[in-house]
C-alpha positions as CSV (number, residue, x, y, z in Angstrom):
1,M,216.3,109.5,94.5
2,L,218.6,111.0,92.1
3,D,218.7,114.0,90.6
4,S,219.5,116.2,87.5
5,A,223.4,116.7,87.8
6,G,223.3,112.8,89.4
7,K,221.2,111.7,86.4
8,L,224.2,113.0,84.3
9,S,226.9,111.7,86.3
10,V,224.9,107.9,85.6
11,V,224.8,108.4,81.9
12,E,228.9,109.7,82.0
13,L,229.6,106.9,84.1
14,I,227.5,104.1,81.5
15,V,229.8,106.0,78.2
16,F,233.5,106.6,79.9
17,T,233.9,103.1,81.6
18,P,233.9,101.7,78.4
19,C,236.6,104.3,77.1
20,I,238.7,103.0,80.0
21,F,238.9,99.5,77.8
22,L,239.3,100.7,74.6
23,S,242.1,103.3,75.5
24,A,243.9,100.6,77.2
25,Y,244.0,98.8,74.3
26,V,244.8,101.4,72.2
27,S,247.6,102.0,74.5
28,F,249.0,98.5,74.4
29,K,248.7,97.7,70.9
30,H,250.9,101.1,70.3
31,G,253.1,100.4,73.2
32,F,252.9,101.7,76.8
33,G,256.0,102.9,77.2
34,R,255.9,104.6,72.9
35,Q,253.1,106.7,72.4
36,A,251.6,108.3,75.8
37,G,248.5,110.1,74.2
38,W,246.4,107.0,74.5
39,L,247.4,106.6,78.0
40,F,246.0,110.5,78.9
41,L,243.1,108.9,77.4
42,M,242.8,106.2,79.6
43,L,244.1,108.2,82.9
44,F,241.3,110.8,81.4
45,S,238.2,108.5,81.3
46,L,239.4,107.0,85.0
47,V,239.2,110.5,86.8
48,R,235.9,110.8,85.0
49,V,234.8,107.1,86.2
50,I,236.1,108.4,89.6
51,G,234.6,111.5,89.6
52,N,231.1,111.2,88.5
53,A,231.0,108.1,90.8
54,S,231.5,110.5,94.1
55,Q,228.8,112.8,92.5
56,V,226.2,109.7,92.6
57,A,228.0,108.6,96.2
58,F,226.8,112.4,97.4
59,E,223.2,112.1,96.6
60,V,223.4,108.7,98.0
61,N,224.7,109.1,101.2
62,H,225.0,113.2,101.7
63,D,229.2,112.4,102.4
64,T,231.2,115.7,101.8
65,T,234.3,114.0,101.1
66,A,232.7,113.0,97.9
67,I,231.5,115.5,96.7
68,E,235.0,117.2,97.2
69,I,236.6,114.9,95.2
70,A,233.9,115.2,92.6
71,D,234.5,119.1,92.2
72,I,238.5,118.7,91.7
73,L,238.6,116.2,89.3
74,S,235.8,118.1,87.0
75,S,238.2,120.6,87.0
76,V,241.5,118.6,86.3
77,G,240.5,116.5,84.3
78,L,240.7,118.7,81.2
79,S,244.7,118.5,81.3
80,P,244.6,114.6,80.3
81,L,242.8,115.8,77.0
82,V,245.6,118.7,76.5
83,L,247.7,116.4,77.4
84,A,246.8,113.8,74.5
85,M,246.7,116.5,72.3
86,L,249.6,117.7,72.7
87,S,251.3,113.8,72.1
88,F,249.9,113.2,69.1
89,I,251.2,116.5,68.0
90,K,254.6,115.4,69.0
91,R,254.4,112.3,67.3
92,V,253.4,113.5,64.0
93,N,256.5,116.2,64.2
94,E,258.5,113.6,64.9
95,G,257.4,111.8,61.9
96,I,258.3,114.7,59.2
97,A,262.1,114.7,60.1
98,G,263.6,118.0,58.7
99,R,260.1,120.0,59.0
100,G,258.9,119.1,62.4
101,L,259.1,121.9,65.6
102,N,262.3,121.8,67.8
103,A,261.2,118.5,70.7
104,R,262.1,121.8,73.2
105,I,258.8,123.4,72.5
106,F,256.8,120.1,73.5
107,Y,258.1,119.8,76.9
108,A,257.7,123.2,77.7
109,L,254.3,123.2,77.1
110,H,254.5,119.5,79.0
111,V,255.3,121.2,81.6
112,A,252.9,124.1,81.6
113,I,250.0,122.2,81.4
114,L,251.5,120.3,84.7
115,V,251.7,123.9,86.4
116,G,247.8,124.2,85.8
117,L,247.1,120.8,86.5
118,V,248.5,121.5,90.3
119,L,247.1,124.7,90.7
120,S,244.1,123.9,89.4
121,I,244.2,120.4,92.4
122,V,245.6,123.2,95.2
123,G,243.0,125.4,94.6
124,G,240.2,122.9,94.1
125,T,241.1,121.8,97.6
126,D,241.3,125.3,99.2
127,Q,238.1,126.1,97.4
128,F,236.4,123.6,100.5
129,N,238.1,124.8,103.4
130,F,235.1,126.6,103.9
131,S,236.3,127.4,107.7
132,N,238.9,129.8,106.6
133,P,237.5,132.3,103.5
134,S,240.7,133.6,102.9
135,E,241.6,130.3,101.3
136,V,238.6,129.7,99.8
137,S,238.8,132.9,97.6
138,T,242.9,131.9,97.3
139,G,241.8,128.2,96.0
140,R,239.6,129.9,93.4
141,T,242.0,131.9,92.0
142,L,244.5,129.5,92.1
143,V,241.6,127.3,89.6
144,K,241.1,130.6,87.7
145,A,244.8,130.7,87.4
146,G,245.1,126.7,85.7
147,I,242.3,127.2,83.9
148,C,243.8,129.9,81.8
149,I,247.0,128.4,81.4
150,F,245.3,125.3,80.2
151,M,243.5,128.0,77.8
152,A,246.9,129.4,76.8
153,N,248.8,125.9,76.0
154,F,245.2,125.1,74.2
155,L,245.4,127.5,72.0
156,V,249.8,127.1,71.6
157,L,248.8,124.0,70.7
158,S,246.4,124.6,67.9
159,A,248.8,126.6,65.9
160,I,251.3,124.2,65.8
161,A,248.5,121.4,64.7
162,V,248.2,123.7,61.7
163,Y,251.6,124.3,61.3
164,T,252.2,120.7,61.3
165,M,249.1,119.9,59.0
166,L,250.9,122.3,56.5
167,Q,254.2,120.7,56.8
168,V,252.3,116.7,56.7
169,C,250.7,118.0,53.3
170,K,254.3,119.6,52.1
171,A,256.1,116.3,53.0
172,G,253.6,114.0,50.8
173,T,254.6,110.4,50.4
174,L,258.2,111.0,52.7
175,A,255.4,111.9,55.6
176,A,255.0,108.8,57.6
177,A,251.9,106.3,56.9
178,G,248.8,107.1,58.5
179,E,250.2,110.2,60.4
180,K,248.3,112.6,58.4
181,R,245.0,110.8,59.7
182,I,245.8,111.3,62.8
183,M,246.5,115.2,62.4
184,L,243.3,115.5,60.5
185,I,241.3,114.3,64.0
186,V,243.6,116.5,66.0
187,L,242.1,119.3,64.1
188,A,238.4,117.7,64.2
189,S,238.5,117.9,67.6
190,I,239.9,121.5,68.0
191,P,236.5,123.4,68.0
192,F,235.5,120.9,70.6
193,L,238.1,121.4,73.4
194,M,237.5,124.7,72.6
195,V,233.7,125.1,73.7
196,R,235.1,122.5,76.3
197,L,237.6,125.3,77.8
198,I,235.3,127.9,77.2
199,Y,233.1,126.6,79.6
200,S,235.3,126.1,82.0
201,M,237.0,129.7,81.9
202,I,233.1,130.6,82.3
203,T,232.7,128.6,85.6
204,A,235.5,129.5,87.1
205,F,234.8,133.6,86.9
206,S,231.1,133.5,87.3
207,S,230.1,134.1,90.8
208,S,229.8,130.9,93.3
209,G,225.7,131.0,92.9
210,S,225.2,131.2,89.4
211,T,222.6,128.9,88.4
212,V,223.5,128.7,84.8
213,F,227.6,128.3,84.5
214,S,228.5,126.0,87.4
215,L,230.1,122.5,87.7
216,T,228.3,121.5,91.0
217,S,225.0,123.2,91.0
218,T,222.2,120.8,90.2
219,A,219.7,123.4,88.8
220,T,218.4,121.8,85.7
221,T,219.6,124.2,83.4
222,A,223.0,124.5,85.0
223,V,222.7,120.7,84.3
224,V,221.7,121.1,80.8
225,V,224.5,123.5,79.8
226,R,226.9,121.1,81.5
227,A,225.9,118.2,79.5
228,V,225.7,120.1,76.2
229,M,229.5,122.2,76.8
230,A,231.5,119.9,78.6
231,F,229.8,116.6,78.5
232,L,229.4,115.9,74.6
233,E,232.5,117.9,74.2
234,E,235.0,115.6,76.3
235,F,232.8,112.9,74.7
236,A,233.5,113.6,71.1
237,T,236.8,114.2,71.7
238,E,237.8,111.3,73.7
239,A,236.2,109.2,70.5
240,L,237.9,110.9,67.7
241,Y,241.4,110.3,69.6
242,I,240.4,106.6,70.2
243,G,239.7,106.3,67.3
244,A,242.7,108.1,65.8
245,G,245.1,104.7,67.7
246,F,242.7,102.2,66.0
247,L,243.5,104.2,62.8
248,A,247.0,105.2,63.3
249,P,249.7,102.7,62.4
250,V,252.0,101.2,64.7
251,I,255.8,102.7,65.4
252,P,258.0,100.0,66.6
253,R,260.8,100.7,69.3
254,A,264.0,102.5,67.0
255,S,266.5,100.1,65.9
256,V,269.8,102.0,67.1
257,Q,273.1,101.6,66.5
258,P,276.4,103.0,67.0
259,G,276.2,106.3,64.6
260,R,273.3,105.4,63.3
261,R,269.5,106.0,64.0
262,E,266.5,104.2,62.2
263,T,262.5,104.5,62.1
264,K,260.2,102.1,60.3
265,I,256.5,101.5,60.4
266,R,254.9,98.4,59.9
267,S,253.1,98.0,56.4
268,G,252.1,95.6,54.7
269,N,253.9,96.2,51.5
270,S,256.7,94.7,52.5
271,S,257.7,91.4,53.4
272,D,260.4,92.4,56.3
273,G,257.6,95.1,57.7
274,V,259.2,98.3,55.9
275,D,257.1,100.8,54.2
276,M,259.0,101.9,51.2
277,A,257.0,105.5,50.5
278,S,257.3,106.3,54.1
279,Y,260.8,104.6,55.3
280,H,262.9,107.3,56.9
281,Q,266.5,107.0,58.2
282,V,268.7,109.5,59.9
283,G,272.7,108.7,58.8
284,P,275.7,108.9,61.1
285,N,276.5,112.1,62.9
286,G,273.2,113.3,62.7
287,Q,273.0,114.1,58.4
288,E,269.9,114.7,56.6
289,P,267.5,112.3,56.6
290,I,267.6,109.5,53.9
291,Y,263.4,108.8,52.5
292,G,262.1,106.2,50.4
293,Q,263.2,103.5,48.0
294,Q,266.9,104.4,49.1
295,A,266.2,104.2,52.8
296,A,265.0,101.0,52.5
297,A,267.4,99.1,50.3
298,Q,270.4,100.7,52.8
299,H,268.1,99.1,55.7
300,Q,267.9,95.7,53.9
301,Q,271.8,95.5,53.2
302,Y,272.6,96.7,56.6
303,H,270.4,93.8,58.1
304,A,271.9,91.2,55.8
305,A,275.5,92.5,56.7
306,P,277.3,89.9,58.9
307,Q,276.7,90.1,62.8
308,H,280.5,90.8,63.9
309,Q,280.7,93.9,60.7
310,Q,280.6,97.2,62.2
311,Y,278.7,100.4,61.7
C-alpha cells in the first residue's frame, strides 16, 4: 500500500512520462545539435520519471538504494530547468545581433550551474553514508552550496531575461520572428521557478526531521507542500517551455562561406524560406549586420551566382 509520498510519485510518473516524448519531438523539430533547451527538458523529464519510479520501488520493496536515488534526483532535477532557461535566453540574444549580450556570459553561467549540479550529486550521495556522521554533515553542506548556486544563477538569468526582452522590443521587426514569444514564455516561467527554488532552499536549510518542508518526509503535510511548491511549479515550467518549442520558428543550420555568415528563419512568406523582416546577415570582417529587404536581396543574389564565384 502506497503512502502519500508514493501516491504523489505515481501522479508525477503519469504527468512526466508523456513530457519525455513531447520534449523529444520538439528537440527533433529544432535539431538536437542546434537548440539544447528542449534537450534539457527531455533530461528533466527522465530524471523525474526515474526518481519517482525509485520512490515507488522503495515503498514496495523497501530498497534503501532506491530511496537514495530518489533523494539525489529530487535535488539535482532543478538543474535541467535552469539550463533550459539559459539556453532559451541565449538563443534569443543570438537573434538580436548588435543588441545581445556577450556569449561568454552564458558560458560562465552554464559552468556555474554545472558546478552546482556536481555539488548536489556529491552532497546527496554523502548524506546517505550514515556510518560516518562527519560525511553526512559535509554532504548537507554541499547540497546547500549547490542550491545556493542554482538560486544565484537563476536570479542573474531573470535579470538577463528582462534585459533581453527590452532589447527584443527595441529591435522590433529586426528581431527574428517568434523570438518575442519565447522571451514572454521565459518571463512567465520565472515565478514558478522562483517558488520551486525557494522550496529547495527551505528544505535544504531546515532541520532534517521537518514534517512540513522535506523532500523525503512521508507526512501528509510535507507531501501536500511538496506537491504545491515543487511538483506544480516544475510541471508548469516544463509545459510552458514545451509550448515554446511548438511556437518557436525552426532555425536551420547557418550557411557559412568565407568572409560571410548568414542566418535565416523558416517562413511561409517567401518561396526560398527567407523571412524578409527577420532575415539578418553579418558581412565580411564582422561588420555590422544587414537587416530586412537588403539582406534578403543579397542572399538571393549570392545564391543565384555561379558556384565557381568566390566570396
